[in-house]
C-alpha positions as CSV (number, residue, x, y, z in Angstrom):
1,M,42.9,67.1,-3.3
2,T,45.3,66.6,-6.1
3,F,45.2,63.1,-7.6
4,K,47.9,63.2,-10.3
5,A,51.1,61.3,-9.5
6,L,53.8,63.8,-8.6
7,N,57.5,64.0,-9.3
8,L,58.4,67.5,-8.3
9,L,61.6,69.3,-7.4
10,M,59.9,70.6,-4.3
11,P,59.2,68.0,-1.6
12,I,55.7,66.8,-1.2
13,I,55.7,67.4,2.5
14,S,57.1,70.8,3.3
15,S,59.4,71.7,6.2
16,E,56.6,73.8,7.7
17,Q,54.3,70.8,7.7
18,L,57.0,68.7,9.4
19,S,57.6,71.5,12.0
20,N,53.9,71.6,12.8
21,S,53.5,67.8,13.0
22,K,53.7,65.6,16.2
23,R,53.1,62.1,14.9
24,L,53.9,60.4,11.6
25,L,52.7,56.9,10.6
26,F,54.7,55.0,7.9
27,I,52.6,52.2,6.4
28,S,54.6,49.6,4.5
29,P,54.4,45.7,4.5
30,F,58.2,45.5,5.2
31,A,60.1,42.3,4.9
32,L,63.2,41.9,6.9
33,G,65.5,42.9,4.0
34,D,63.3,45.9,3.2
35,F,63.5,47.2,6.7
36,L,67.3,46.7,7.0
37,Y,67.7,49.3,4.2
38,F,64.7,51.5,4.8
39,K,65.3,52.1,8.5
40,T,68.4,54.1,7.7
41,F,66.2,56.7,6.1
42,L,63.5,56.7,8.7
43,I,66.2,57.1,11.5
44,A,67.7,60.0,9.5
45,L,64.3,61.6,9.2
46,K,63.8,61.3,13.0
47,H,67.2,62.8,13.6
48,Q,66.3,65.8,11.5
49,H,62.9,66.2,13.1
50,P,63.3,64.8,16.7
51,H,60.0,66.3,17.8
52,I,58.0,63.9,15.5
53,E,57.0,60.5,16.9
54,I,57.4,57.9,14.1
55,D,55.2,54.8,14.1
56,I,55.2,51.9,11.6
57,W,52.3,49.9,10.3
58,L,53.5,46.5,9.1
59,D,50.2,44.7,8.5
60,D,50.1,43.5,4.8
61,N,46.2,43.3,4.9
62,R,46.1,39.6,4.1
63,C,44.2,38.9,7.3
64,N,45.1,35.2,7.4
65,T,46.9,32.7,9.8
66,D,49.9,32.0,7.6
67,A,52.7,31.1,10.1
68,W,55.5,32.6,8.1
69,R,54.0,36.1,7.9
70,L,53.0,36.2,11.6
71,S,56.4,35.0,12.8
72,R,58.2,37.4,10.5
73,S,56.0,40.3,11.8
74,K,56.8,39.4,15.4
75,I,60.6,39.5,14.9
76,L,60.3,42.7,12.9
77,Q,58.5,44.3,15.8
78,Q,61.2,43.1,18.2
79,W,63.8,44.7,15.9
80,M,61.9,48.0,15.6
81,Q,61.6,48.2,19.3
82,A,65.3,47.6,19.8
83,E,66.2,50.4,17.4
84,G,64.9,52.9,19.9
85,T,63.7,55.3,17.2
86,F,60.1,54.2,16.6
87,N,57.4,54.9,19.1
88,Q,55.0,52.1,18.2
89,S,54.6,49.4,15.6
90,Y,51.5,47.6,14.3
91,G,52.1,44.0,13.3
92,C,50.4,41.6,10.9
93,T,47.0,40.5,12.0
94,D,45.3,37.1,11.5
95,S,41.7,38.2,10.7
96,T,39.7,41.2,9.6
97,I,38.4,41.6,13.1
98,A,42.0,41.9,14.5
99,R,42.9,44.3,11.7
100,D,39.9,46.5,12.3
101,S,40.7,46.5,16.0
102,Q,44.3,47.6,15.2
103,I,42.9,50.4,13.0
104,E,40.8,51.6,16.0
105,Q,43.9,51.5,18.1
106,A,45.9,53.6,15.6
107,N,43.1,56.0,15.3
108,Q,43.7,57.1,18.9
109,R,47.1,58.4,18.0
110,N,45.8,61.3,15.9
111,Y,48.5,61.1,13.2
112,D,49.3,64.4,11.4
113,I,51.0,62.7,8.4
114,I,50.7,59.2,7.0
115,V,52.9,57.9,4.2
116,C,51.9,54.7,2.5
117,H,54.9,53.1,0.8
118,S,53.8,50.0,-1.1
119,P,55.3,49.1,-4.6
120,G,52.8,46.3,-5.0
121,S,49.2,46.1,-6.2
122,K,47.7,46.8,-2.7
123,A,48.8,50.4,-2.7
124,N,45.3,51.7,-2.9
125,Q,44.2,49.4,0.0
126,F,46.8,51.0,2.3
127,S,45.5,54.4,1.2
128,D,42.0,53.4,2.4
129,I,43.3,52.1,5.6
130,A,45.3,55.2,6.2
131,R,42.2,57.4,5.9
132,K,40.3,55.1,8.3
133,I,43.2,55.5,10.8
134,S,43.2,59.3,10.5
135,P,40.4,61.3,8.9
136,K,42.4,64.5,9.1
137,A,45.9,63.4,8.3
138,F,47.9,64.5,5.2
139,I,48.2,61.2,3.4
140,V,50.9,60.4,0.7
141,S,50.8,57.2,-1.3
142,S,54.2,56.2,-2.7
143,V,54.0,53.7,-5.6
144,S,56.5,52.3,-8.1
145,K,53.8,52.0,-10.7
146,A,50.5,53.8,-10.9
147,P,47.7,51.4,-12.1
148,Y,46.2,52.2,-15.5
149,R,49.0,54.8,-16.1
150,G,47.6,56.9,-13.3
151,L,44.3,57.6,-15.1
152,L,42.3,56.2,-12.3
153,N,44.3,57.7,-9.4
154,F,41.4,60.0,-8.6
155,V,39.3,56.8,-7.8
156,L,41.9,54.4,-6.5
157,F,43.7,56.9,-4.3
158,R,40.7,59.1,-3.4
159,N,41.7,58.9,0.2
160,S,45.3,60.2,-0.4
161,D,46.2,63.9,-0.6
162,K,49.1,63.2,-2.9
163,V,50.4,60.2,-5.0
164,Y,54.1,59.9,-5.6
165,Q,55.3,57.6,-8.4
166,L,59.0,56.7,-8.4
167,D,60.6,57.6,-11.7
168,T,62.9,54.6,-12.2
169,D,64.2,56.0,-15.5
170,S,66.0,58.8,-13.6
171,L,68.1,56.2,-11.7
172,P,71.4,54.7,-13.0
173,T,71.1,51.4,-14.9
174,N,73.0,49.5,-12.2
175,H,71.4,51.3,-9.2
176,H,70.9,49.7,-5.8
177,I,67.8,49.5,-3.7
178,T,69.2,52.2,-1.5
179,D,69.1,54.6,-4.5
180,R,65.4,53.9,-4.9
181,F,64.7,54.5,-1.2
182,M,66.7,57.7,-1.2
183,K,64.8,59.0,-4.2
184,V,61.5,58.3,-2.5
185,M,62.5,59.9,0.8
186,N,64.0,62.9,-0.9
187,S,61.0,63.5,-3.0
188,I,58.6,63.3,-0.1
189,F,60.6,64.7,2.8
190,D,63.5,66.5,1.2
191,L,65.8,64.0,3.0
192,Q,69.4,63.9,1.8
193,L,72.1,61.4,2.6
194,S,75.5,60.6,1.2
195,K,76.2,57.2,-0.4
196,E,78.1,56.2,2.7
197,Q,75.2,57.2,5.0
198,M,72.8,55.2,2.9
199,M,74.5,51.9,3.6
200,P,72.8,49.6,6.1
201,N,73.8,49.3,9.7
202,L,72.9,46.5,12.0
203,V,74.2,46.6,15.6
204,V,73.8,43.3,17.6
205,P,73.6,43.7,21.4
206,D,76.7,42.4,23.2
207,Q,74.7,40.0,25.3
208,T,73.2,38.4,22.2
209,T,76.7,37.9,20.7
210,T,77.8,36.3,24.0
211,D,74.8,34.0,24.0
212,S,75.5,33.1,20.3
213,K,79.1,32.2,21.1
214,E,77.9,29.9,23.9
215,W,75.3,28.3,21.6
216,L,78.0,27.6,19.1
217,A,80.3,26.1,21.7
218,D,77.5,23.8,22.9
219,K,76.5,22.7,19.4
220,F,79.9,22.2,17.9
221,P,82.6,20.4,20.0
222,T,85.2,20.9,17.3
223,T,86.0,24.4,16.1
224,N,89.0,23.9,13.7
225,G,87.2,24.4,10.4
226,K,85.1,27.2,8.9
227,L,81.6,28.0,10.2
228,F,79.2,28.1,7.2
229,F,75.8,29.8,7.5
230,L,73.5,28.2,4.9
231,N,69.9,29.2,3.9
232,H,68.1,27.4,1.1
233,L,64.5,28.5,1.6
234,S,62.7,31.8,0.9
235,T,59.0,32.8,0.9
236,N,58.7,31.9,-2.8
237,T,59.3,28.4,-4.2
238,K,60.8,29.9,-7.4
239,K,63.6,31.4,-5.2
240,D,64.2,28.2,-3.2
241,W,67.1,25.8,-3.5
242,Q,66.3,22.1,-2.7
243,L,67.4,20.5,0.5
244,T,69.0,17.7,-1.4
245,Q,71.1,20.3,-3.3
246,L,72.1,21.8,0.0
247,F,73.2,18.4,1.4
248,S,75.1,17.8,-1.8
249,L,76.9,21.1,-1.5
250,I,77.8,20.3,2.2
251,S,79.3,17.0,1.0
252,S,81.4,18.9,-1.5
253,L,82.5,21.4,1.0
254,E,83.6,18.6,3.3
255,Q,86.1,17.5,0.7
256,T,88.0,20.7,1.3
257,D,88.2,20.2,5.1
258,N,86.3,17.7,7.2
259,G,86.4,20.0,10.2
260,H,83.8,22.5,8.9
261,R,80.7,23.4,10.9
262,Y,77.4,24.1,9.2
263,I,74.3,26.0,10.3
264,I,71.2,25.6,8.2
265,N,68.8,28.5,8.9
266,V,65.0,27.9,8.5
267,T,61.8,29.6,9.6
268,P,59.9,28.0,12.5
269,E,57.3,26.3,10.3
270,N,60.1,24.4,8.5
271,F,62.2,23.6,11.5
272,E,61.1,20.1,12.4
273,E,61.1,18.7,8.9
274,V,64.6,20.1,8.0
275,K,65.9,19.1,11.5
276,T,64.9,15.5,11.0
277,A,66.4,15.3,7.5
278,A,69.6,17.1,8.6
279,H,70.0,14.8,11.6
280,T,69.9,11.7,9.4
281,F,72.3,13.2,6.9
282,S,74.8,14.4,9.5
283,Q,74.8,11.0,11.3
284,E,75.4,9.1,8.1
285,N,78.2,11.3,7.0
286,N,79.8,12.3,10.3
287,I,79.3,16.0,9.7
288,Q,78.9,18.8,12.2
289,L,75.6,20.2,11.2
290,V,72.9,22.1,13.2
291,V,69.5,23.5,12.1
292,F,68.7,26.9,13.5
293,T,65.6,29.0,13.7
294,V,65.0,32.2,15.7
295,D,63.8,31.2,19.2
296,K,63.5,34.1,21.5
297,H,64.6,37.3,19.7
298,F,65.3,38.6,16.3
299,F,69.0,39.4,17.0
300,E,69.9,35.7,17.4
301,L,69.8,35.6,13.5
302,P,72.2,38.5,12.6
303,S,74.4,37.5,15.6
304,L,75.1,34.1,14.2
305,I,75.6,35.5,10.7
306,A,78.2,37.9,12.0
307,L,80.1,35.1,13.7
308,S,80.1,32.9,10.6
309,D,83.1,32.6,8.2
310,F,81.1,32.2,5.1
311,V,77.4,32.7,4.1
312,I,75.7,30.8,1.3
313,T,72.0,31.7,0.8
314,V,69.1,32.2,-1.6
315,D,67.4,35.5,-2.0
316,T,66.2,36.3,1.5
317,A,67.0,38.8,4.2
318,I,70.0,36.5,5.1
319,L,72.0,37.9,2.2
320,H,71.3,41.5,3.3
321,F,72.3,40.8,6.9
322,A,75.5,39.2,5.6
323,F,76.2,42.2,3.5
324,A,75.6,44.6,6.5
325,A,77.9,42.4,8.7
326,K,80.6,42.4,6.0
327,R,80.7,38.6,5.9
328,P,82.0,36.6,2.8
329,L,78.8,36.0,0.9
330,L,77.7,33.8,-2.0
331,A,74.0,34.4,-2.9
332,M,71.7,32.8,-5.4
333,M,69.0,35.0,-7.0
334,R,66.6,35.1,-9.9
335,Q,67.2,37.7,-12.6
336,K,64.2,39.8,-11.5
337,K,65.0,43.0,-9.5
338,P,68.8,42.9,-9.7
339,Y,68.8,46.2,-7.7
340,W,68.4,44.1,-4.6
341,A,71.7,42.4,-5.1
342,P,74.5,43.6,-2.8
343,P,77.4,45.4,-4.5
344,E,79.9,42.9,-6.1
345,S,83.3,42.6,-4.4
346,A,86.0,40.0,-3.8
347,T,84.0,38.7,-0.8
348,S,80.5,39.2,-2.1
349,H,79.1,37.6,-5.2
350,V,75.6,36.9,-6.6
351,M,74.9,33.9,-8.9
352,Y,71.8,34.4,-11.1
353,A,69.5,31.7,-12.3
354,T,70.0,31.7,-16.1
355,E,69.2,28.1,-16.9
356,G,65.9,26.2,-17.2
357,K,62.9,28.1,-16.0
358,G,65.1,30.7,-14.3
359,H,64.3,29.3,-10.8
360,V,67.0,29.4,-8.2
361,S,66.9,25.5,-8.0
362,D,68.2,25.6,-11.6
363,I,71.6,26.7,-10.3
364,S,73.6,23.5,-10.0
365,V,75.5,22.4,-6.9
366,D,78.7,22.2,-8.9
367,T,78.3,25.8,-10.1
368,V,77.9,27.0,-6.5
369,F,80.7,24.9,-5.2
370,N,83.2,26.0,-7.9
371,K,82.3,29.6,-7.3
372,Y,83.0,29.1,-3.6
373,L,86.4,27.6,-4.4
374,N,87.2,30.6,-6.6
375,M,86.2,33.1,-3.9
376,S,88.2,31.2,-1.3
377,S,91.3,31.1,-3.4
378,H,91.2,34.9,-3.7
379,A,90.4,35.5,0.0
């Protein structure tokens, strides 16, 4: 085996290897936004090598019962199945026993190639899991940073045949996340896509759109004003806006037109708490306000976003879905990882947290409202 992190002109996995392979497993703890962008490259790989079955391993190896990760995993698997490209997906497990059982299940697939793509600190753990899944597979670990400058790769990644480290210095200063993913997939598989082909695509089934329209008609008796899709929570409190801030923003938006409709999106574990507070707020202020969470299927979420007139959200998958659906978008982000921000345009803007501790909640209601007014005046 070669343990040095590689950045070569020749792809790590040759065309001959791909031609002789039947099954490929892609291991990555995808979040919803990650998968929106990365699936473009995996689908393109499948189109170039239609004989290869591509499976996805989502389990983040936390082995706990956190509701947010298990529910996110479930809707991600629904999405992957609907894409029609992926043969099988392995979701997040709630215990080491369940994880080990899933490893045994994957072992039966006899994968020829396994690619572990994890920019975080668990990259070597996924390498170990990959080798347990397939003792004979050609395993590549894709990392953004090699721990200890790669000096311990021969130990940490002893179960990988190759380690690929993304050279971020070779990317433009203002690059997008799709540029990073393209670099990774080109270096490993020699995959090549144009800028236009790299952009995300999210097709909502017609029936889901019809169901969403019926849901809106049932929830909102008056349809004169704009439909706002709002999201104030993320998976990190530093990226959250406060519910009181959101209510204050809604009150300000009502000053522009009291016929507006508002959808507050939350995850299932936050639904009851936000619903109770929102009901009190809407009754006291006579506002058309509904709290939403995915109920039966993942596509309920992007369907409502696509039907909305304006999206205001913190840094979650919501902003990426709005970008893919080409909806007017105002997003709030921390200054870390700006390459995740959607391209700036007349209808898409990101506000960065530059005050206080740099948390999203440090962005004031007035700042958000005034930016909305500015965007609306140029629409």
